[in-house]
N, C-alpha and C positions, 0 to 999 in steps of 0.2 A: 456364473453371473457375467453378463455382457459388460463390455467397457462403457464407462460413463461418456455420454456425448455432451454433457453439460457441465459447466463450472459453477461453483458456489463462491460468491464474493465473501472473502474473509475480512478484508480491510481495504479502505481507499485512503490514499494520502493525497492531499490537495493543498494548494497554497494560494495566497493572495497577499496584498499589502495595504496598509493604510497610508494616508497622505503625509504623515509626519513621524518623526522619531518619538519614542515615548520614554518617560522616566519609569522604569520597572518598579521601583520601590513605592512611588506614589500610586501607580496603577494597581499594584497588589493590595494596597490599603483600600482603594476605591471599588474594586471589583470583588464581590462576595465569593464568586466561584473560582477565583485565581489564587494560586500559590506559587512561591518560588520553586523552580525546578531543582531537583536534587542531583541532577546529572552533571556531566562535564560542560554542558552548554548553558550559558547564562541566559535564562528566559523565564517567563511566567508560564504556567500551565493553567488554562481555563478549562474547566470540566463541566459537561452536561450529563445528566442521567438519561434523558430522553430527547434526542437519540444519544446513546452512550458514546460520546466522543471526547477527545481532548484536543485543545488548540494551543500550540506553543506560540507565545507572543514574544517577539524579539525586539530589542531596543530600536533597531532600524525601522520597525514598523512592519516587518515581514511576519505573516501568520501562516502556520503550518498545522493542518488538521490531520489527525489519525483516528482510527477506530470506526470510521463511518462504514456502513454496510451497503450504502446506496448513494448515488449522486444527490438524491433528495436530502439525505442526511447531511451531506457536505454543505449544501446551501442553507438548510435549516440551522446548522451549527454556526456557520459564519454570520448569517443574518441576525441571529440572537445576540451574538457578540457585538455586531455592528450597532444594534439598538442600544446596548448598554454603553458603548463607546460614545455614541451621539449624545446620550444623556450627560456624559462627562465632558462634552464639548471638545472631543477629539476629532480632528479632521479626517474624513474618509474620502477615498477616491469615488467619483460618481460618473459612470457606474464602476464598481470594483471589477477587476479582472480576476476571475477565479480559474485556476489551472488544475486539472486533474493530472497528478504527476505519476501515480502508480496505483494500479488496481491489482491487489493480491487475491488470487483465487485458488481453489482446491478442486480436485477431481479424484476419481477412483477408477482404475482399470478393471476392478472387479476380480482380479486374480494376482497371485504372486508372480514376480518376474525375477529372472537371473540377471542381476546388475552387471556382473563380471562379463557375461556373454554379450550383453547389450553394449557395454563399453568397448569390447573388442570389435564387434560388428560395425558400430557407428564410427569408430576411429577417434583419435586423440584431438583432432582439430576443433571439435565442438563439444567434447566431453571431458569432464573431470570426475574421476572416481577414485577416491582414496578412502576405503572403508575404515582404516585405522584412524582417520581424521574426522570423517563425517559419514553418517550411515546412508546418505543418499547419493545417487549419481546426479551430477549437475550437467545439464544439457543446455548449451547456448544456441538459440536460433537467431539467424540473421534477418530473415524476412518471414513474418514480422519479427521485429527485434524483441526478444523475451528470454527469460531464463526459466527452465523447468527443473525442479528438484523431484527426482523419481526415487521412491523408496521401494525396498524389496517386497513390501506388502502390496504394491501396485498403486499406492496412494501418491498423489502428485500435488506439488505446490507450484503455481505459475506466477512469476513476478515480472515487472517491467512493462506491462501493458498499460494503456491509458483508457481502455474501454473493456467492458465485459465481452463485447463482440469480438475484439481482437484476441482476448484470452481464449474464447471458444475456438477461434481459428488455430491458435497455437496448440490447443488440446487436440484438435483433429490431426494436425501435422504430427505431433508427438506420438499419439496413439498409433497412427499408421506406421511410423518408423520404428517404434518400439516393438509392436506386435510382428513386424516383418523381420526383426533382428534375430 
């Protein structure tokens, strides 16, 4: 099987903010799709089924979306929430600044790889490989800035990019360096 030359988007993390702080308890009562987060961070989680996304709403007015598979999903999710917030007379920024913070992608080399040999060949400056701690080799690229997790199966996860195009560039660099190792 030939190495994959394309990446598949697994998750997009994006953020924006609204024009005011919010009372999370009141907002939780007023938004049908919101519930208090059960994690260590105090926020509300607003969920949609289509697209299947979650938006964390922080008291400061910061909104963080996860689970999106496309930039269109990001905008659809935020604008559906904005519509509901407008109905509650919550001030929004006009226009809102939406920032794509991380595009998480995956790819497959189509073959198994020797992670120990790759770690030795590529050197310790950009590589972390501790199989007792984590089953993947972690490869930090500087330009473009990204992190590649490479598994012995040849499967890869690429994080730290802000576009699918950049993730594809990272994949091409990683494939050439890994297959040359």
